BAMARMAR-651706 format. One record per residue (C-alpha): residue number from 0; x, y, z; residue in three letters. Coordinates in steps of 0.05 Angstrom, whole numbers. Each point is the difference from the previous one (the first is absolute). Layout:
R   num       c1       c2       c3   residuo
R   NUM        X        Y        Z       Ala
...
***
This chain:
R   num       c1       c2       c3   residuo
R     0      265       51      774       Met
R     1      -16       45       58       Arg
R     2       44      -37       50       Val
R     3       62        8      -43       Leu
R     4      -15       73      -12       Asp
R     5       -7       14       74       Gln
R     6       53      -46       31       Phe
R     7       46      -18      -59       Gly
R     8       38      -65       -1       Thr
R     9        9        4       76       Ser
R    10      -68      -34        3       Phe
R    11       34      -64      -24       Phe
R    12       68        9       33       Thr
R    13      -20       32       67       Gly
R    14       -3      -40       64       Thr
R    15      -43       46       43       Thr
R    16      -76       -4        0       Trp
R    17      -33       59       36       Arg
R    18      -69       13      -29       Pro
R    19      -24       38       62       Asn
R    20       63       38       16       Ala
R    21        1       68       32       Thr
R    22       22       63      -35       Lys
R    23       69       -8       31       Arg
R    24       16      -64      -37       Tyr
R    25      -47        5      -60       Gly
R    26      -37      -56      -33       Ile
R    27       46      -54      -28       Glu
R    28      -16      -62      -40       Phe
R    29       56      -49      -10       Gly
R    30      -23      -69      -24       Ser
R    31       68      -35       -5       Leu
R    32      -10      -43       63       Pro
R    33      -68      -23      -25       Tyr
R    34       27      -17      -69       Ile
R    35       60      -37       30       Tyr
R    36      -45      -39       47       Gly
R    37      -46      -21      -56       Thr
R    38       57      -23      -44       Val
R    39       34      -39       57       Val
R    40      -63      -35       23       Thr
R    41      -18      -18      -71       Ser
R    42       68      -30      -13       Ile
R    43       -4      -40       65       Ile
R    44      -70      -24      -18       Gly
R    45       23      -21      -69       Leu
R    46       61      -35       27       Ala
R    47      -43      -41       48       Leu
R    48      -59      -14      -47       Ala
R    49       35      -16      -66       Thr
R    50       37      -63       21       Pro
R    51      -62      -25       36       Leu
R    52      -45       13      -60       Ala
R    53       48      -31      -50       Ile
R    54       12      -60       45       Gly
R    55      -74      -11        9       Thr
R    56      -14        5      -75       Ala
R    57       56      -49      -17       Ile
R    58      -23      -49       54       Phe
R    59      -73        2      -22       Val
R    60       16       -5      -74       Gln
R    61       58      -48       -1       Glu
R    62        6      -41       63       Tyr
R    63      -66       -6       36       Ala
R    64      -47      -57      -17       Pro
R    65      -66       22      -29       Arg
R    66      -40      -16       64       Trp
R    67       45       49       38       Leu
R    68       14       52      -54       Gly
R    69      -73       16      -15       Val
R    70      -18       20       72       Pro
R    71       64       40        9       Ile
R    72      -12       37      -65       Ala
R    73      -71       14       22       Phe
R    74       22       28       68       Val
R    75       53       44      -34       Val
R    76      -51       28      -49       Glu
R    77      -48       11       58       Leu
R    78       52       39       39       Leu
R    79       13       45      -61       Val
R    80      -73       21       -2       Thr
R    81        2       29       71       Ile
R    82       17       75        0       Pro
R    83       65       19       33       Ser
R    84      -36       45       50       Ile
R    85      -32      -63       29       Ala
R    86       69      -29       13       Tyr
R    87       21       65       33       Gly
R    88      -61        1       45       Leu
R    89       12      -73       18       Trp
R    90       71       17       19       Gly
R    91      -22       60       41       Leu
R    92      -58      -34       36       Leu
R    93       26      -71        7       Ile
R    94       75       -4       -9       Leu
R    95       21       62       39       Val
R    96      -37      -20       64       Pro
R    97       26      -71       -5       Phe
R    98       71       23       -9       Met
R    99       -7       52       56       Arg
R   100      -34      -46       51       Asp
R   101       30      -68      -14       Asp
R   102       63        2      -42       Val
R   103       35       61       28       Gln
R   104       -5      -21       74       Pro
R   105       25      -70      -19       Phe
R   106       60       29      -37       Leu
R   107       16       47       58       Gln
R   108        4      -59       48       Lys
***
């Protein structure tokens, strides 16, 4: 791989990312912060989503009456079909302004 030939293992262990650096500093590519951030956010997402998913599945399958379980199962399956980018755009366009304009001023008071 070209990146390992040019930068060695410091590509994975380095913490500085300077793709447009001057001759004084030289070009550096260290991806450790990006790898760490991806792992941490994935673990947090799994920690939040797993209990909710398992709890919902157990409720729908074991405890909910049929008239309630069928619509809940349908909504869950419908949510799965939506691409994750749509959730991200919803968060960016709807949730962020709501939090910024309504929730944050309320919490500051």
